[in-house]
Each structure stands twice: as structure tokens, then as C-alpha cells.
N, C-alpha and C positions, 0 to 999 in steps of 0.2 A: 890367322890359322893357329890351331892349338896342336902341340906336339906331345907325345907320350913316350917315355923311355921305360921299357919293360922287357919281358920275354914274350914275344907276340907270335901266336900261332897263325900262320897264313898259308893255305894251300900246301899243307904237309911239311912246312919248315918253320923254324923259329927265327924271328928277326928282332932287332934291338929297338927300332924306332918306328913310329907311325904318326901320321898327322891327319887331321880332318878339318873340313871347312864347310859351312852351310849344311851341316847335318850329314855329310858324306865323307868317306875316306878319300884322302888326296895323295897319300904317300905311305908306303910300307917298305922298309929297307934297313940297312945297317949303318947308314950315314946319318949323323945328326944334322938337322936343318938349322941353319943359322938364322938369327933374328926371329925365332918362333918361341912363344912362351911354352915352357916344358913342365909337364907334371911327371913326377918321378914315382913309378911303380916298379923300380928295377929289381926289387926283391920278390915281386909277385909274377904271375903268369896270366896272359890275356888270351881269351878265346872269343870266337863270335858269340853274340847273344844267343842263348838257347831259344828254340822255337818249339813250344808245346803244341803238337799237331792235333790233339784232342783233349779239350778241357771244357769247363763250364763256368764262365765268368760270373754270371748272376747267381747261379745255384750255389757255387762255392762261397761267394761273398755273403750270401744270406746265411749260410752255415756259420760264417765267422761272426756275424753280428747278432745272430739268434742264439740258439742253444747248441753249441758244438759238442759232439760226442767223439770227435777224432781222438784216438789214443786211449780211450777208456779200456780198462783191463778186466772189468768184471761187470756183472749185472747190477750189483749194488752201486757201482760207480756211476752207472747210467742214472739211477734214481737221485743220487747225490748231486749230479750236474744239473738235472732238471729242477731239483729243489732249490739249488743256489740261484739258478736263472730266474725262477719264479719269485724268489725273495727280492731280487734286484729289479724286477720288472712287475710291480704290483698292478699296473693298469693294463696288462696284457689281456687280449681277448681270446687267445689260443696259444698253444705252445707247439712248435715244431722243433723236435730235437733230432739231429741227423749226424751220421758218421760212425756209428758203432760197427765193429766187426767181431762177431761172436766167436769166430774161429781162433782169435787170439786169446780167448778167455781160458783159464785153467779148468773152470767148470762151464762147459759150453752150453749155450741156450739163449733163447730170445727173452727180452723183458716180459714180465707177466701182466696181462690185461687186468687181472684181479688186483695186483699191487698198484698199478697205475690208477685204478679206480679208487682204491683206499687212500692213496696219497694226494691225488689230484682229481677228485671226483666232480668238482664244480666247474671244470673248464675242459674244452677239447684238447687232447694231447695226442700227437702223432709222433712215434719214435721210428725213424726211418734208418734202414741199414745203409752202410757205406756205398753199396752198389746202386742205391736209388730205386731198386726194383721191388723192394719188399719193406713193409712197415707193420708196426703193432699199434692198434688204435685202442684208446680207452672208450668207455661207453658213450661219453659225450661226443667224442669225435665220430664214433660209429653213427650216432643219430644224425649228425651234420652231413656225413658222407653217404648215408644209407642208399639213396637213389642212384649213386654212382658206383656202388660196389657190385661186382659180378660174382660169378661162381667160384672164383678163387678166394673168396673171403670166408674165414672161419670165425663164427660168432663166439665160440668158446674161448679161443686163444686171442682173438682180436687181430690175427695175422691176415694182411691183405697183400696181394701180389699184382704187379703190373697195373694196367688200366689207369685209374685215377691217381695211383701212387706215383706214377711218372710225371704227373702234371698237377701237383697239389696247389700251385699258385692260381689255378683257375677257380679254386674255392677260397683258399686263404690268400687273398690278393694283397700283396705288399704295396704300400703307397710309393709314389715316385721318390719321395725323400729317402725312404728306407732302401730302395733299390740303388740310388746313387751312393748312399753310405756303404752299401754292400759292395758295389763296384770298386769304390776307393779302397776298401779293406782288401779285396781280392787282388787288386793291382799292386798294392804295397807288398803283399805276400809274394806275388809272382816276381816282382823286381828283386826282392830279397833273395830269391832262389836263382837269380841269374837269367830269368825268362824275360825276353824283350818283345816277343810276338807270340800270338796264339791262334790256333784253329778252334774257334768257339762253337760248340754244339749248342746253339741258342735255344732259348725258350720263346714261346709265342709273345711274351711281354718284354723282350730285351731291348726294344727300340729306345726306351727312356734313357738307358745308360749309354747306348751308342751315340746319342746326340748331345752328350755333355762335354764341355770343354775340359773337364777334369780327366778325361780318358786319354792317356798318353801311349798306352800299348798299341801296337799294330794288331788289329783284330780282323781275321778273315773268317766270316761266319757262315754257318750252315743252318738254315731255318727249317722248322718242322714241315714236312711235306703236306701234312693234313691242314696246315694253316697257310698254304702257299698264296692264297688270294690276298693276304695282307701285305705281300711284297709289292703290290701294284704301286708304282710311283716312287719306289725306293731309289735313292741316289747315293752312290758311294761318296765318302769323304776322304780326306787325306790319309787317315789311319784306320778307317773302318770300311771293309769291302765285303760285299755279298759274293760268296762263292757258289752256293748251291743249296740243295735240300737234303735233310737227313731223314732216315727211315729206320725203324726198329723191326728186325725180322724175328728176334727172339729176346729172351730175358737175360738172366745171369746165372752163373754157376752157384753163387752164394744163395740165390733164391730157389735153386733147383728148377729154374725155368729156361735155361739155355737149351735149345733144341738139339738133342743128341741121338745117335743111332743105337748106342748101347746104354742100358739103364744106369741111373745113379746107384752107387753102391748102397745096399741096405734099403733100397726103395724100388718100386716098380715104375717109377716116373721116368719119362723120356723128355721132359720139358715140353715146350709147345712153340709152334710158329705163331707170332703175334700179328702177322700181316697176311692178308689174302693175296692171291695172284692178281685179282682185279685191282686192288689198292696199289700193288707194286707197279702194274702196267700203267695205271693212271699217273703215278709219280714220274715214270719214264717219259710219258707223253709231255707232261708239263716241263720236265727238264729239257727235252728235245726242242720244244717251242721257244724256250727262253735261254738256251745255251748254258744251263746250270749243270754243275757237277753234282753227282749224287754221293752222299756219304752214308753207307749202309751198315748199320750195326748188325754184326753176325758173329756169334761166339761159338756155338756148337757146330759140329760137322754137318748136321742136317740143315741148319740155317745157312751155313756157308754154301752148301749145294744149291739151296733155294735162291740165294743171292746171285751166284754165278750164272745160274740158268736164266734169270730175268735180266741180267746185264749182258747177255750173249751178243746182242747186236750193237753194243756201245763199247767205248773204250775210254780209259783215263778217268773212270769213276773210282771211288774209294770204298774199300771194305774196312770197317772199324773193328778192331780187336783181333778177329781171325785166330782166336785162341786155340781151337781144337781142329785145325786144318790137317787133312791127310796129305801125304806126299803127292798124291794124284791131284788134289785140289790146289796145292801150291803150283804145280806145273800148269794147271788149267788157268789160274790167275795170271801167270806169266803169258800164256798163249793169248788170253783175252785182253792183255795190256791193262790190267787192273792195278791201281795203286793201293798200297796197304798202310794203314795207320795202326801201329802196335804200341803196347804199353809194357815196357820192361819192368816197371815197378810191380806188376802182377807176379812176376817171377819171384821177386824178393818177398812179396806178401804171402804167396800161396803155393809156390811150386817147390819149396825145399822139403826135406824129409819131415813127415808128420804133419804137414800143413794141409790146407783145404783140398787141393787137387788130389793128393794121395788118398785122403779120407773119403772123398765123394765120387771120384771118377774111376772108371775101369782102367786097368793097368795100361791098356793101349793108349788111352788119352793122356794118362799121367806122364808117360815117358816121352810123349811127343807134343806136349803143349807149348804154345808160344815159340815156335821153331824159327827164331829170328836169324840164327846163323845159316840155316838152310835157305831161307828167303834171301839173305844177303848174297850167298854163293850163287843163287839163281839170277842175281842182278835185277831183281824186281824193284821198281821204285818204292821206297819205304820211308815213312817218317815215324818218329817216336813222340808219343804224348804220354799223358798221365791219367786221364779221367779223374784227376784230383785225388788220387789214392796212393800216396800223397803226390802233390805237384812239385816234385823235386827231381830234376834231371840228374843231379849227382847221386841220388839214391838209386835211380834207374840204371845209371852207368855201373855202379857198384854191384847191383843185382845181376847184371849180365856177366860181369867179371867172375862172380862167385857162384854162378848158376850150377844146378845139379847136373845138367845133361849137356853133352857136346853140341847138340843141335840148337842150344840156347845161347852158348857162350860167345861173347865178343870182347875184344880188348877195349879199353877205354877210348883209344883213338878211333877205333872203328865205330864205337857207339856215338862218339861226338859227331861224326859225320851225319848220323841219322837224326840227331837232335838239332841239327843246323841245316846243312845242305839238303838232306833227305826230306825234312819237313817242309822246307821252302819249295822243293820240287813238286811234291804231291798237291800243293796249293797254287802251283803255277807262278811262284814268286822267286824262282831261282836266279833271276837276273837282277834282283833288288836287295835281297837279304840272305843271310846264311853264310856269308864269307867275310873275312877281313881282306878286302880287295878294293883297289881303286874304283871309285864311282859307285860302290855299294853303300847303302845306308849305314851310318856309323853307329851300329849297335854292337856292344861288346861287354864281356863279363871279365872282371878281374878276380882271379882265384889266388888263394894263399899258397898253393903249390902246383906242381905239374899234374895235369889231368891224367897222365899215365899212372899216377899213384892212387887214383880213385878206387875204392874197394880194398885198398891195402893199408892206407893211412887216412886220417881225417883231412878233409879239404873244406875250406870256408869260402863263401862268396864275400869278397872284400869290398867291391864296388861294382856298380853297373851303370853303363851309359846308354842312353836311348837317343838316337839321332844326334849324337855328339854332346848331349847334355847329361850330367850326372843325375841319376834318379834314385840311386841307393848308395849308401856307404855304411859299412859295419861300424857300429859304435865301439 
């Protein structure tokens, strides 16, 4: 049995000691256990391992091993990153560069198809926005994807929305070795952020990484409903469990494709529903036959209404994002016993003064986006995730503390609940993970300070344990 001395947060209190054995917590209290090997974290603070309720293991990992555009601050920096990646990977057959957020640029705008052609005219290049719903193609990429591009493609700008952009790996198929490398990179990053379990919004080709011995995260995955037939014969393993099917009802605010009732500012667009009633009903039937939970992407209020309507005869399904829900829709979700998966980092990214929500949305939406406090006060089961934008619970917790509007603000301790117990509840794992409690899986994160100070002072993840084994330590 291994014992740890620290400041250990368990069920609303701090304790001095805990012990674990065979991957599970065996003791939490203030008395030191004799004859047990002790690790001293007495200057640090320990919390349950964070659970990211909505992330993308393979997609995010591929971004890390391909050409990552996370954090770029200008259009020119996009080209520089691609140029650097191209020089380091001379044998590449194509370039997928992902993760830019033009709303953070001082001079806002998408990369130029003309510039991409002049700099990288001999190879297909796809530059995808951080939301994953919109991308810019150069001419070579356009040729390759032409038969897959719909009415949302603009040949002049190279901008494509939704459709094939959401499933690029069907065309640019990564080899198994690249996928495993990507998974390892994503797992390292998640552990470094204190994340020990995830709700994975899987892609159709995720099985290669789920079946590798190198995967130590607990993964609870939701598979694309349109590929549901591939789940035939699937068997859960110790740390990878199928939870259900995922559906997209609309796009993103960043792509002007989230389905809203009031038009985007400066545009006549209302976004669009990406799923037909028949497709939704088909997924509901499959879920019913197989006892699957549904995870339904719905951002705009029009998409949320569509999702609630089609989930009327079910309960304990999930709506993902729920960004622009009205007060009436929040009440309706509670009445229908819907679970909600929210992304606090969206508040830090886009909901502060002068950011994307204020620039693009009607005032009604801007003041009431991401109403997590309202949802918490309604006692609706809710988990917090990141959608990998960025995958940092501490950033999300700070975002909620410093949020613009009262209906968004939560204290760090309140937020912690939804990054742990809340996320486990909406995936039906509340009896196994999400708490430092006897007989729960020994997943925990060691922080440099009290989580109560998140958003007020800097906190670092010092160490992370998964099933009682150390999987990360800060150098």
C-alpha cells in the first residue's frame, strides 16, 4: 500500500493523508498509516483527476504531430508554421494544418487561397479552423476534394464549410503508426493538464488507437451515428468503453454555421441544420435497439430546439455545447432529463468584451451564452469538457471565475465538481471515477496551490496519477 501526505480534497473537505492499493483508493483521513511507504506532497494540493467530458483524442493528437496552428496570432504566422513544417517533412504527400482562430488576430481574416497556391502550389494544403467546421483549401487540395465539396464551397476564397471538412481523414487517411503516435502525443498532453479520463467524440477510424497497450487514459467514446454499423462486434476493454453515438445538428459560431433564430451580425445568415429529421430518427432507433446514449452537438438555439424535439421520448441523452440556449430551453432540458456537456473554455476564448460572441451574435445571445450558472442552479446533470480549445481544465475554471456575466460565473470549487463528478455522472461512471473516495479508481492530480485560487494566481499541474501509478511529473 502506498500513502501520500498532502492537502487532499475529498467530498468538500481537505484531509492530510490518503492511501491506495491495486489501483483504488483505500483510505482518506488525517491519521498517518504506519508501515506504509509515504510520498510527500505536503506543500501541494491534491484533487480528483480531471475528466474532460468532450474531447477528440485522435483529432487532437494528429494536430500535435502534424502542422499545429494552435496559438498563432496572425495570418503570416500561419504561413510561417506551414513553411517550417514543410521544410521538416520533405516527403509529405499533403499538408493539413489545424487550429487557427482568426478572432484572436489583430487583423482578422482567413488565410488566402492565392497565397497558399503561391507558396505551396505543388501539394494539397488544407488549413482548418480551430472549430473543425471550416477550412481553406489551396488549388491542389480543391482538385483532390472536388467531388466531396458541396454548395458551401467558395472557389475564389477556397473556403469550405461542414461536410467533408468534418471528416478529412476519409480522404487523407493516416496510417496506423501515425495514429498511434498521435494518440501518445495527445495522451501526454492530457496527463500534463491533469486529465485522467475523457469522453471521446470519436472518428470512424479511432479503433486502431483504442486497441493499443499504450493507451492508459480511461476513454468513454461516442461513435459517429452515420458509421454505427462498424460497431458490430465491439467489446469494451478495461479502459475503453463504448457509450453511444454522436450526431451533429449544426455547425459552429466561428464558421457562421451554428443554427440560430436571429441572424449573425453584419450578415443575413442564420446558419443551418446539418441533420434531417429522418437521420435523427434513424439514430434514435439504433440507440434504442442497442441501449446507446446519444451525444448531440447543438450550439445555436434553433439546433437546440431541434435536438430537444427529437429527444422528447428519451432521457439521459447528452446535448453537447448548448451554447445559445434560452431560459425556456434550459427548463425543457431539465424536464426531459437531458444531460449537458459544456465547455467553459469557450467563455474565456470568445465571450469576453470585444471577442467573437459580441462581434458576431445578436445582443440577446451574447448576454446569455454558455449559461452554466443557470444550469447549475437548475440542478441539471452537467459535465465540463474542452473540445480541445484548449484542453485545459485550469483554463476553463479560470474562465468561469472571471466570466463577464453572472449567468456564467462559478467559483473554482463549483467548477471542479463539473470537471470531475459531473463529467463522470453524464457518462454513467459516477460510481467509479470523479472522487477521491474509498474504492474509487485512484486517479488524482497534484496542483502547486489551492484550486480556490484558480483565475486569481497561477497554478501548475505538478504530478498526475492514473490508477495509482504516476503518469506525469513536472520537470
